[in-house]
C-alpha positions as CSV (number, residue, x, y, z in Angstrom):
1,X,-5.3,17.2,7.7
2,X,-3.5,15.0,5.2
3,X,-3.9,11.3,5.4
4,X,-2.2,8.5,3.5
5,X,-4.1,5.2,3.5
6,X,-3.1,1.9,2.2
7,X,-5.7,-0.8,1.4
8,X,-3.8,-4.1,1.6
9,X,-4.0,-6.4,-1.4
10,X,-5.0,-9.2,1.0
11,X,-8.0,-7.1,2.0
12,X,-9.4,-6.2,-1.4
13,X,-8.6,-9.4,-3.4
14,X,-9.0,-13.1,-3.0
15,X,-5.2,-13.7,-2.7
16,X,-5.4,-17.4,-3.5
17,X,-7.2,-17.0,-6.8
18,X,-5.4,-14.9,-9.6
19,X,-7.0,-11.6,-10.5
20,X,-10.0,-12.0,-8.2
21,X,-11.4,-9.0,-6.3
22,X,-13.0,-9.5,-2.9
23,X,-16.1,-7.4,-3.8
24,X,-17.6,-7.5,-0.3
25,X,-14.5,-6.2,1.4
26,X,-13.8,-3.6,-1.3
27,X,-17.4,-2.3,-0.9
28,X,-17.0,-2.1,2.9
29,X,-13.8,-0.1,2.5
30,X,-15.3,2.1,-0.1
31,X,-18.3,2.9,2.0
32,X,-16.1,4.0,4.9
33,X,-14.0,6.2,2.6
34,X,-17.2,7.7,1.2
35,X,-17.8,9.4,4.5
36,X,-14.3,10.7,5.1
37,X,-13.1,14.3,5.0
38,X,-9.8,16.1,4.6
39,X,-7.0,15.5,2.1
40,X,-6.7,11.8,1.4
41,X,-4.2,9.8,-0.8
42,X,-4.9,6.1,-1.2
43,X,-2.5,3.3,-2.1
44,X,-3.5,-0.2,-2.7
45,X,-1.5,-3.4,-2.8
46,X,-1.3,-6.1,-5.5
47,X,-3.0,-9.0,-3.8
48,X,-3.9,-11.7,-6.4
49,X,-3.2,-9.3,-9.3
50,X,0.4,-8.0,-9.2
51,X,1.9,-10.6,-6.8
52,X,0.8,-13.4,-9.0
53,X,2.6,-12.2,-12.1
54,X,5.6,-10.8,-10.2
55,X,6.2,-14.2,-8.5
56,X,5.8,-16.1,-11.8
57,X,8.5,-13.9,-13.4
58,X,10.8,-13.9,-10.4
59,X,10.6,-10.1,-9.9
60,X,10.7,-8.5,-6.5
61,X,11.8,-5.2,-4.9
62,X,15.4,-6.3,-5.4
63,X,15.4,-8.9,-8.2
64,X,14.9,-7.1,-11.5
65,X,13.9,-8.1,-15.0
66,X,14.5,-6.9,-18.6
67,X,11.6,-9.0,-19.9
68,X,9.1,-6.6,-21.5
69,X,6.4,-9.3,-21.3
70,X,6.9,-9.6,-17.5
71,X,6.7,-5.8,-17.1
72,X,3.5,-5.5,-19.2
73,X,1.8,-8.4,-17.3
74,X,2.6,-7.1,-13.9
75,X,1.7,-3.5,-14.7
76,X,-1.4,-4.5,-16.7
77,X,-2.7,-6.5,-13.8
78,X,-2.2,-3.6,-11.4
79,X,-4.0,-1.3,-13.7
80,X,-7.0,-3.6,-13.8
81,X,-7.1,-3.8,-10.0
82,X,-6.7,0.0,-9.8
83,X,-9.7,0.5,-12.1
84,X,-11.8,-1.8,-9.9
85,X,-10.8,0.1,-6.7
86,X,-11.6,3.5,-8.4
87,X,-14.9,2.3,-9.6
88,X,-15.9,1.1,-6.1
89,X,-14.8,4.4,-4.6
90,X,-16.6,6.5,-7.2
91,X,-19.8,4.7,-6.4
92,X,-19.6,6.0,-2.8
93,X,-19.0,9.6,-3.9
94,X,-15.2,9.6,-3.6
95,X,-13.6,11.8,-6.3
96,X,-11.0,9.1,-7.0
97,X,-8.5,9.4,-9.9
98,X,-5.8,6.9,-11.0
99,X,-2.0,7.5,-10.6
100,X,0.1,4.7,-12.1
101,X,3.7,4.7,-10.6
102,X,5.2,3.0,-13.7
103,X,4.6,6.2,-15.7
104,X,6.6,8.4,-13.5
105,X,8.5,6.7,-10.7
106,X,11.9,5.0,-11.1
107,X,14.9,3.7,-9.1
108,X,18.4,4.9,-9.4
109,X,21.2,2.3,-9.6
110,X,21.6,2.4,-5.8
111,X,17.9,1.6,-5.4
112,X,16.8,5.1,-4.4
113,X,13.3,5.8,-5.4
114,X,12.5,8.9,-7.4
115,X,8.8,9.8,-7.4
116,X,6.8,12.6,-9.0
117,X,5.4,13.8,-5.7
118,X,4.5,17.2,-7.2
119,X,1.8,15.6,-9.4
120,X,0.2,13.9,-6.5
121,X,0.3,17.0,-4.3
122,X,-1.3,19.1,-7.0
123,X,-4.0,16.4,-7.5
124,X,-4.8,16.6,-3.8
125,X,-4.8,20.4,-3.8
126,X,-7.4,20.4,-6.6
127,X,-9.8,18.3,-4.5
128,X,-9.2,14.9,-6.0
129,X,-8.3,11.6,-4.2
130,X,-5.3,10.1,-6.0
131,X,-5.4,6.3,-5.9
132,X,-1.9,4.8,-6.4
133,X,-0.8,1.2,-6.3
134,X,2.2,-1.1,-6.0
135,X,3.7,-1.5,-9.4
136,X,6.7,-2.4,-11.5
137,X,9.1,0.5,-12.1
138,X,12.2,1.1,-14.2
139,X,15.4,0.5,-12.2
140,X,18.8,1.8,-13.5
141,X,21.1,-1.2,-14.2
142,X,18.5,-3.7,-13.1
143,X,15.8,-3.4,-15.8
144,X,12.7,-3.1,-13.7
145,X,11.8,-4.0,-10.1
146,X,8.8,-4.0,-7.9
147,X,7.7,-0.8,-6.1
148,X,5.8,-2.1,-3.1
149,X,2.7,-0.4,-1.8
150,X,4.4,-0.1,1.6
151,X,7.4,1.7,0.1
152,X,5.0,4.0,-1.8
153,X,3.1,4.8,1.4
154,X,6.4,6.1,3.0
155,X,7.3,8.1,-0.1
156,X,3.9,9.7,-0.2
157,X,3.8,10.4,3.6
158,X,7.1,12.1,3.4
159,X,6.4,14.1,0.3
160,X,3.0,15.3,1.4
161,X,4.0,15.9,5.0
162,X,1.2,13.6,6.0
163,X,-0.4,14.0,9.4
164,X,-1.5,10.4,9.7
165,X,-0.8,7.1,8.0
166,X,-3.1,4.0,8.0
167,X,-2.6,0.5,6.7
168,X,-5.8,-1.5,6.4
169,X,-4.7,-5.1,6.5
170,X,-6.4,-8.5,6.5
171,X,-5.6,-8.8,10.2
172,X,-6.8,-6.6,13.1
173,X,-3.3,-5.3,13.9
174,X,0.2,-6.6,14.6
175,X,0.0,-9.7,16.8
176,X,2.3,-10.7,19.6
177,X,3.5,-14.3,20.2
178,X,0.2,-15.1,22.0
179,X,-2.0,-13.9,19.1
180,X,-3.0,-10.7,20.8
181,X,-3.0,-7.4,19.0
182,X,-0.1,-5.2,20.1
183,X,-1.4,-1.8,21.1
184,X,1.8,0.2,20.4
185,X,5.2,-0.4,18.7
186,X,8.1,2.0,18.9
187,X,11.0,-0.4,18.2
188,X,11.3,-3.3,15.8
189,X,13.5,-5.2,18.3
190,X,10.6,-5.4,20.7
191,X,8.4,-7.3,18.3
192,X,10.9,-9.1,16.0
193,X,10.3,-12.5,17.6
194,X,6.5,-12.1,17.0
195,X,6.5,-10.8,13.4
196,X,9.6,-12.7,12.2
197,X,13.0,-11.4,11.3
198,X,12.5,-12.0,7.6
199,X,10.8,-9.5,5.4
200,X,10.4,-11.9,2.4
201,X,7.0,-13.6,3.0
202,X,6.0,-12.4,-0.5
203,X,7.6,-10.4,-3.3
204,X,7.3,-7.1,-1.3
205,X,7.7,-8.2,2.3
206,X,5.2,-9.3,5.0
207,X,4.3,-7.9,8.4
208,X,7.9,-7.6,9.4
209,X,8.5,-5.4,6.4
210,X,5.5,-3.3,7.1
211,X,6.6,-2.6,10.7
212,X,10.1,-1.7,9.7
213,X,8.8,0.6,7.0
214,X,6.2,2.4,9.1
215,X,8.8,2.9,12.0
216,X,10.8,5.1,9.6
217,X,8.0,7.6,9.3
218,X,7.7,10.9,11.1
219,X,3.9,10.7,11.1
220,X,2.1,8.2,13.4
221,X,0.9,5.1,11.7
222,X,-1.8,2.5,12.5
223,X,-2.2,-1.1,11.2
224,X,-5.8,-2.3,11.5
225,X,-8.4,-4.6,9.9
226,X,-11.2,-3.4,7.6
227,X,-13.5,-3.2,10.7
228,X,-11.3,-0.5,12.0
229,X,-11.2,1.6,8.9
230,X,-14.1,3.9,9.8
231,X,-12.6,4.5,13.3
232,X,-9.3,5.4,11.8
233,X,-10.9,7.9,9.3
234,X,-12.7,9.4,12.3
235,X,-9.4,10.1,14.0
236,X,-9.0,7.1,16.3
237,X,-6.1,4.7,16.5
238,X,-7.6,1.2,16.0
239,X,-5.4,-1.9,15.8
240,X,-1.7,-1.3,16.4
241,X,-0.1,2.2,16.5
242,X,3.4,2.3,15.2
243,X,5.8,5.1,16.0
């Protein structure tokens, strides 16, 4: 069983305060992961680390930069958050190791992502838990753009032939217009009015972007809050099932 899990940046950081980890939430997530089994690849978002610098430099998944200072600031912040996540996981017995997308991923001029999936697959096969993150990556003809954690989840799920995909969010699932968690989504049109048609609620897209992205997967996906993480790792479908 291969699982790809995303820890949302809004879960593990205090998003309103630059470069601030939500220690309590990260420890809860790490404790749940400490008891998991099977092959697991983890991706985490940027939260108050990467998003802060990406927004200040005007860089997004489509708007690029050739400013080397901007690239170093965004990537440096994500490396610091990645180190904090790995430290928390290691404390609970998870054999976590860092994988930094900037070092190997890139976009072609048409925006197509190229990713060194072989390195991640081998890391998994050797018994480690690779921990990746949203990052800035080189983009042909654009300088560098943002690779979102959500996009990375899709790339990993496809490359690893994942059996399950989980997105641990700051909310309990995808909400309908009445504020209730939607149990199952199999078409974006069915929920567009509730989640919003625009994907640009931050530099990488909000809930609308997540739903669109997860619907493209072959593997079933779930969006849930940190309270549902243990259940997801146990094989249940907490929150909202997508696809």
